[in-house]
C-alpha positions as CSV (number, residue, x, y, z in Angstrom):
1,M,-10.0,8.1,5.4
2,R,-12.0,6.5,8.2
3,R,-9.9,5.2,11.2
4,A,-11.1,2.7,13.8
5,A,-9.7,3.2,17.2
6,L,-8.6,-0.4,17.3
7,R,-8.1,-2.4,14.1
8,L,-8.1,-6.2,14.3
9,C,-7.8,-8.9,11.7
10,T,-11.2,-10.5,11.1
11,L,-12.7,-13.0,8.8
12,S,-15.5,-10.6,7.9
13,K,-18.0,-13.4,7.3
14,G,-21.6,-12.2,7.7
15,L,-20.4,-8.8,9.1
16,L,-20.8,-6.7,6.0
17,A,-22.7,-3.4,6.1
18,P,-24.6,-2.3,3.0
19,S,-23.1,0.7,1.2
20,R,-24.0,2.9,-1.8
21,G,-24.9,0.7,-4.8
22,L,-24.4,-2.5,-2.8
23,T,-26.9,-4.9,-1.2
24,Q,-26.1,-7.2,1.6
25,G,-25.9,-10.9,0.9
26,S,-24.4,-13.8,2.8
27,Q,-21.1,-15.0,1.5
28,N,-20.6,-18.7,1.0
29,P,-16.9,-19.2,0.2
30,E,-17.6,-23.0,-0.2
31,K,-19.4,-22.2,-3.5
32,Q,-16.8,-19.7,-4.8
33,R,-14.2,-20.7,-7.3
34,V,-10.7,-20.3,-5.9
35,Y,-8.3,-18.7,-8.4
36,H,-4.6,-19.5,-8.6
37,I,-2.4,-16.5,-7.9
38,H,-1.0,-16.5,-11.5
39,E,-4.6,-16.3,-12.9
40,V,-5.2,-12.9,-11.3
41,R,-2.9,-11.0,-13.7
42,D,-4.1,-13.2,-16.7
43,K,-7.7,-12.4,-15.8
44,L,-7.0,-8.7,-15.7
45,R,-5.3,-8.8,-19.1
46,E,-8.4,-10.6,-20.5
47,I,-10.8,-8.1,-19.0
48,V,-8.9,-5.1,-20.3
49,G,-7.7,-6.7,-23.6
50,A,-4.1,-6.0,-22.8
51,S,-1.4,-7.8,-24.7
52,T,1.6,-9.6,-23.1
53,N,3.7,-8.2,-26.0
54,W,5.1,-4.8,-25.3
55,R,5.1,-3.9,-29.1
56,D,1.4,-4.3,-29.2
57,H,0.5,-1.9,-26.4
58,V,-0.2,1.1,-28.6
59,K,-2.6,-0.9,-30.7
60,A,-4.3,-2.4,-27.7
61,M,-5.0,1.1,-26.2
62,E,-6.4,2.3,-29.6
63,E,-8.8,-0.6,-29.6
64,R,-10.0,0.4,-26.1
65,K,-11.4,3.6,-27.5
66,L,-14.2,1.6,-29.1
67,L,-15.5,0.7,-25.7
68,H,-16.8,4.2,-24.9
69,S,-20.3,3.2,-26.0
70,F,-20.5,0.7,-23.1
71,L,-20.0,3.4,-20.4
72,A,-23.1,4.3,-18.5
73,A,-24.4,7.8,-18.8
74,S,-24.9,8.0,-15.0
75,Q,-24.7,5.9,-11.9
76,K,-28.5,5.4,-12.0
77,G,-28.1,3.4,-15.2
78,L,-26.0,0.8,-13.4
79,P,-27.6,-2.3,-11.7
80,P,-27.3,-2.8,-8.0
81,R,-24.7,-5.2,-6.9
82,R,-24.3,-7.4,-3.8
83,M,-21.0,-7.6,-1.9
84,K,-20.8,-11.3,-2.7
85,D,-20.9,-10.5,-6.4
86,S,-17.3,-9.2,-6.1
87,Y,-16.1,-11.7,-3.6
88,I,-12.9,-13.6,-4.7
89,E,-10.6,-16.1,-3.1
90,V,-7.1,-16.6,-4.5
91,L,-4.6,-19.3,-3.5
92,L,-0.9,-18.8,-3.3
93,P,0.2,-22.5,-3.1
94,L,3.7,-22.1,-1.6
95,G,3.3,-25.4,0.2
96,S,1.7,-27.5,-2.5
97,Q,3.7,-25.9,-5.3
98,P,7.3,-25.4,-4.0
99,E,8.5,-24.1,-7.3
100,L,6.8,-20.8,-6.5
101,R,8.8,-20.2,-3.3
102,E,11.9,-18.7,-4.6
103,K,10.1,-15.6,-5.8
104,Y,8.6,-15.1,-2.3
105,L,11.6,-16.2,-0.2
106,T,13.8,-14.1,2.1
107,V,17.3,-15.1,3.2
108,Q,15.8,-15.7,6.7
109,N,13.4,-18.4,5.2
110,T,10.3,-16.2,5.5
111,V,8.0,-14.7,3.0
112,R,8.8,-11.4,1.2
113,F,6.2,-8.8,2.2
114,G,7.0,-6.7,-0.8
115,R,5.7,-9.6,-3.0
116,I,2.5,-9.7,-0.9
117,L,2.0,-6.0,-1.6
118,E,2.2,-6.7,-5.3
119,D,-0.4,-9.5,-5.0
120,L,-2.8,-7.4,-3.0
121,D,-2.6,-4.6,-5.5
122,S,-3.5,-6.9,-8.4
123,L,-6.3,-8.6,-6.4
124,G,-7.9,-5.3,-5.4
125,V,-8.2,-4.2,-9.1
126,L,-9.6,-7.6,-10.1
127,I,-12.2,-7.4,-7.3
128,C,-13.4,-4.0,-8.6
129,Y,-13.7,-5.4,-12.1
130,M,-15.9,-8.2,-10.8
131,H,-18.1,-5.6,-9.2
132,N,-18.4,-3.7,-12.5
133,K,-18.7,-6.6,-14.7
134,I,-20.8,-6.0,-17.9
135,H,-22.0,-9.2,-19.4
136,S,-22.8,-7.7,-22.8
137,A,-19.2,-6.5,-23.3
138,K,-16.2,-8.9,-23.9
139,M,-13.9,-6.3,-22.4
140,S,-14.5,-3.8,-19.6
141,P,-14.9,-0.1,-20.7
142,L,-13.5,1.0,-17.4
143,S,-9.9,1.6,-16.4
144,I,-9.6,0.8,-12.7
145,V,-6.4,1.7,-10.9
146,T,-5.3,2.0,-7.2
147,A,-5.8,5.4,-5.8
148,L,-4.9,4.8,-2.1
149,V,-3.7,2.1,0.2
150,D,-5.7,3.2,3.3
151,R,-4.4,0.6,5.7
152,I,-2.7,-2.7,6.0
153,D,-2.6,-4.2,9.5
154,M,-0.7,-7.3,10.5
155,C,-2.0,-10.0,12.8
156,K,0.2,-12.1,15.2
157,K,0.5,-15.0,12.8
158,S,3.8,-16.3,11.3
159,L,4.3,-16.4,7.5
160,S,6.1,-19.6,6.5
161,P,7.3,-20.1,2.9
162,E,6.3,-23.7,3.2
163,Q,2.6,-23.3,3.8
164,D,-0.2,-22.3,1.4
165,I,-1.5,-18.7,1.6
166,K,-5.1,-17.7,0.7
167,F,-6.3,-14.2,-0.1
168,S,-10.0,-13.1,-0.1
169,G,-11.7,-9.8,-0.7
170,H,-14.7,-7.9,-1.9
171,V,-15.9,-4.4,-2.6
172,S,-17.1,-2.9,0.7
173,W,-18.2,0.6,-0.4
174,V,-18.7,2.6,-3.6
175,G,-18.9,6.3,-4.4
176,K,-19.5,7.7,-7.9
177,T,-16.1,6.8,-9.4
178,S,-14.3,5.3,-6.4
179,M,-14.6,1.9,-4.6
180,E,-13.3,0.7,-1.3
181,V,-12.0,-2.9,-1.2
182,K,-11.5,-5.0,1.9
183,M,-9.0,-7.8,1.5
184,H,-7.8,-10.5,4.0
185,M,-4.8,-12.8,3.9
186,F,-4.6,-16.2,5.6
187,Q,-2.0,-19.0,5.9
188,L,-2.6,-22.7,6.4
189,H,-1.8,-23.8,10.0
190,D,-2.9,-27.1,11.5
191,N,-5.1,-27.7,8.5
192,E,-6.9,-24.4,8.9
193,F,-6.4,-21.0,7.3
194,S,-5.5,-18.5,10.1
195,P,-5.7,-14.7,9.6
196,V,-2.4,-12.9,8.7
197,L,-3.4,-9.4,7.6
198,D,-6.3,-7.1,6.8
199,A,-6.1,-4.5,4.0
200,T,-8.2,-1.6,2.8
201,F,-7.6,-0.2,-0.6
202,V,-9.4,2.6,-2.5
203,M,-9.7,2.2,-6.3
204,V,-10.8,4.7,-8.9
205,A,-12.6,4.0,-12.2
206,R,-11.7,6.0,-15.3
207,D,-12.8,5.8,-18.9
208,S,-11.5,3.2,-21.3
209,E,-8.4,5.3,-22.2
210,N,-7.4,5.6,-18.6
211,K,-8.1,9.4,-18.4
212,N,-9.2,11.3,-15.4
213,Q,-12.8,12.3,-15.2
214,G,-12.1,15.2,-12.9
215,T,-9.8,16.3,-10.1
216,R,-8.8,13.6,-7.7
217,V,-10.2,14.0,-4.2
218,A,-7.8,14.9,-1.5
219,F,-8.2,12.2,1.1
220,S,-6.2,13.8,3.9
221,S,-7.8,17.2,4.8
222,M,-5.7,17.4,7.9
223,S,-2.3,17.3,6.1
224,L,0.4,19.4,7.6
225,L,1.0,20.8,4.1
226,K,-2.5,22.5,4.5
227,M,-3.0,23.1,8.2
228,A,-0.7,24.3,11.0
229,P,0.2,21.8,13.7
230,T,-1.9,21.7,16.9
231,A,-0.9,23.6,20.0
232,E,0.2,20.3,21.6
233,E,2.3,19.3,18.6
234,M,4.0,22.7,18.6
235,T,4.8,22.3,22.2
236,T,6.4,18.9,21.4
237,I,8.6,20.4,18.7
238,H,9.6,23.4,21.0
239,E,10.6,21.0,23.8
240,M,12.7,18.9,21.4
241,F,14.4,22.1,20.2
242,L,15.2,23.1,23.7
243,N,16.6,19.7,24.5
244,T,19.1,20.1,21.7
245,L,20.5,23.5,22.8
246,D,24.1,23.4,24.0
247,P,24.1,24.2,27.7
248,K,27.6,25.7,27.5
249,T,26.7,28.4,25.0
250,I,23.0,28.9,25.4
251,S,22.8,29.8,21.7
252,F,20.1,29.0,19.3
253,R,22.8,28.3,16.7
254,S,24.6,25.7,18.8
255,R,22.8,22.4,18.7
256,V,23.8,19.1,20.4
257,L,22.1,15.7,20.4
258,P,20.8,14.3,23.7
259,P,22.1,10.8,24.7
260,N,20.9,7.9,22.5
261,A,19.6,10.1,19.7
262,V,20.2,10.6,16.0
263,W,19.6,13.6,13.8
264,M,16.8,12.9,11.3
265,E,18.9,14.0,8.4
266,N,21.4,11.1,9.1
267,S,18.7,8.4,8.8
268,K,18.2,8.6,5.0
269,L,18.7,6.0,2.3
270,K,18.1,6.5,-1.4
271,S,17.7,4.3,-4.5
272,L,17.2,4.6,-8.2
273,D,15.2,2.3,-10.6
274,I,14.9,2.4,-14.4
275,C,11.3,1.5,-15.1
276,H,11.4,-1.2,-17.7
277,P,8.4,-2.6,-19.6
278,Q,8.6,-5.8,-17.5
279,E,7.1,-3.8,-14.6
280,R,4.2,-2.4,-16.5
281,N,0.5,-3.0,-15.6
282,I,-2.4,-3.8,-17.9
283,F,-2.6,-0.1,-19.0
284,N,1.1,0.0,-19.8
285,R,2.0,2.2,-16.9
286,I,4.3,1.0,-14.1
287,F,2.6,-1.5,-11.8
288,G,1.6,0.1,-8.5
289,G,2.5,-3.1,-6.7
290,F,6.1,-2.8,-8.0
291,L,6.3,0.7,-6.7
292,M,5.0,-0.5,-3.3
293,R,7.5,-3.4,-3.2
294,R,10.5,-1.2,-4.0
295,A,9.4,1.5,-1.5
296,Y,8.8,-1.1,1.2
297,E,12.2,-2.8,0.7
298,L,14.0,0.5,0.9
299,G,12.0,1.4,4.0
300,W,12.9,-2.0,5.6
301,A,16.6,-1.4,4.8
302,T,16.3,2.1,6.3
303,A,14.8,0.7,9.5
304,C,17.4,-2.1,9.6
305,N,20.3,0.3,9.2
306,F,18.9,2.7,11.8
307,G,18.0,0.2,14.5
308,G,20.9,-2.1,14.0
309,S,18.7,-5.2,14.0
310,R,16.0,-6.9,11.9
311,P,12.8,-4.9,11.7
312,F,9.4,-6.4,11.2
313,I,6.5,-4.7,9.5
314,V,3.5,-3.9,11.6
315,T,1.4,-1.4,9.7
316,V,1.2,0.2,6.2
317,D,-1.0,3.2,5.7
318,D,-2.0,6.2,3.6
319,I,-0.2,5.3,0.4
320,M,-1.7,7.7,-2.2
321,F,-1.0,7.3,-5.9
322,Q,-0.7,10.9,-7.0
323,K,0.7,10.4,-10.5
324,P,1.1,7.4,-12.8
325,V,4.6,6.3,-13.6
326,E,5.4,5.9,-17.2
327,V,7.5,3.1,-18.6
328,G,11.0,4.3,-19.2
329,S,10.9,6.8,-16.3
330,L,13.7,7.1,-13.7
331,L,12.3,6.3,-10.3
332,F,13.9,8.0,-7.4
333,L,13.1,6.8,-3.9
334,S,14.2,8.6,-0.7
335,S,13.6,7.0,2.7
336,Q,14.1,8.3,6.2
337,V,13.2,7.6,9.8
338,C,10.8,10.3,10.9
339,F,9.6,9.1,14.3
340,T,10.7,6.4,16.9
341,Q,9.4,5.2,20.2
342,G,10.7,2.2,22.1
343,N,11.2,-0.6,19.6
344,Y,9.1,1.1,16.9
345,I,10.4,2.9,13.8
346,Q,8.2,5.0,11.6
347,V,9.6,5.3,8.1
348,R,8.6,7.6,5.3
349,V,9.5,6.9,1.7
350,H,9.1,9.6,-0.9
351,S,8.8,8.6,-4.6
352,E,9.5,10.9,-7.6
353,V,10.0,10.3,-11.3
354,A,11.8,12.0,-14.2
355,S,11.7,11.1,-17.8
356,L,14.8,10.4,-19.8
357,Q,14.2,13.5,-21.8
358,D,13.0,15.8,-19.0
359,K,15.1,16.3,-15.9
360,E,12.1,17.8,-13.9
361,H,11.2,15.6,-10.9
362,M,7.6,15.0,-10.0
363,T,6.3,13.4,-6.8
364,T,4.2,10.2,-7.4
365,N,3.8,8.6,-4.0
366,V,4.5,9.0,-0.3
367,F,4.7,5.7,1.7
368,H,4.3,5.2,5.4
369,F,5.6,2.1,7.2
370,T,5.6,1.2,10.9
371,F,8.3,-1.3,11.8
372,L,9.1,-3.1,15.1
373,S,12.8,-3.7,15.8
374,E,14.2,-6.6,17.9
375,K,15.7,-4.1,20.3
376,E,15.1,-0.5,21.5
377,V,16.1,2.1,18.9
378,P,17.5,5.7,19.3
379,L,15.3,8.7,19.4
380,V,15.3,10.7,16.1
381,F,15.5,14.6,16.3
382,P,14.6,17.1,13.6
383,R,16.9,20.1,12.9
384,T,14.8,22.2,10.6
385,Y,11.1,23.3,10.6
386,G,10.5,21.0,7.6
387,E,12.0,18.0,9.4
388,S,9.8,18.9,12.4
389,M,6.7,18.6,10.2
390,L,7.9,15.2,9.0
391,Y,8.4,14.2,12.7
392,L,4.8,15.3,13.5
393,D,3.5,13.5,10.5
394,G,5.3,10.3,11.5
395,Q,4.0,10.7,15.0
396,R,0.4,11.0,13.7
397,H,0.8,7.8,11.6
398,F,2.3,6.0,14.6
399,S,-0.5,7.1,16.9
400,S,-3.1,5.8,14.4
401,M,-1.6,2.3,14.6
402,S,-3.5,-0.6,16.1
403,A,-2.9,-1.7,19.6
404,P,0.9,-2.3,20.3
405,V,2.3,-5.5,19.0
406,T,4.2,-7.9,21.3
407,L,7.6,-8.6,19.7
408,K,7.8,-12.3,18.8
409,K,10.2,-13.3,16.0
410,D,7.9,-16.1,14.8
411,H,4.9,-13.9,14.7
412,L,6.0,-11.1,12.4
413,I,6.9,-10.6,8.8
414,E,10.1,-9.6,7.1
415,P,10.7,-8.1,3.6
């Protein structure tokens, strides 16, 4: 996906560039209805025709087959849309409705970032439905799901559980079956909403039965799974290898850690979840926001255990949803530190599922999180070639981060 050399949190008012299928129009948030956070999921169920009763989910999906006739034969048959047509504002009233706080509260009296990920995921889907709204149909014939979390960057603003939070967003680019969504988060401070984060998600539209219309596009053509490391990266790995050779034996088999370093294999944490119906989305698959929350919380625990102090989230990027997770699956999460520098910890979380009947494991997601620790952390060293590739991948994600964040406890976000 596209990367800017420096990503900053912006209000994005009047700075929108036209994209395919979109025309530019000035946004006037004063005239927009502001949704309550609980209305987002309710609105999605209404658009799709999903039932809140798990026993009705098969019947609901059968009824969606009747919506095929509302699908456009081609993109040319669709009306042009302005960016402001999909613009939404959503209020999370933590300050004015304190009964909501417990769900979002950490033990340190801050806001749970994992819950914010869930809200962003739901909001992104609703924004795309607003862009594709068909007035002649009561329910949408499209099934819109999250394909990729391209980037989430944090601003230097604190998140208090006692002040209202506001989300806003709109469709910023469209392809044939995919849409890019820009979302922003603000928190009330001195009677004004100040920026907290910027997020870019990529959504895909499928038919009414939520079936693929073709092979999913590979967003990362430079993956180390496809291309060899650069010469500079290979030099880095070779130097790290040489630094771990035992000077007493001068043998390739004898490896010792340099001072203040940890083997990568010793930085792992794992978890297991049973995917209950409670965590399903409107299409009766496991909610992507739930997967992100569970992966983030494990990643945070990994960074905390590794660094020996509280870590703070700085950046989330390149979360690709490779395979839907069915209700009833066993969800296996494996987290490990793959790169460190100074106070920064780059954590990779691998997600795979297995059904209760089939023991075969299949990868569903890979998550990348950049954390900032309260103190300097040890270096992490790979032992094997596979771990070396993980190290380089972590280094790449770290290098693509925004400008370095100054560590201030009251300016960063916890789990």
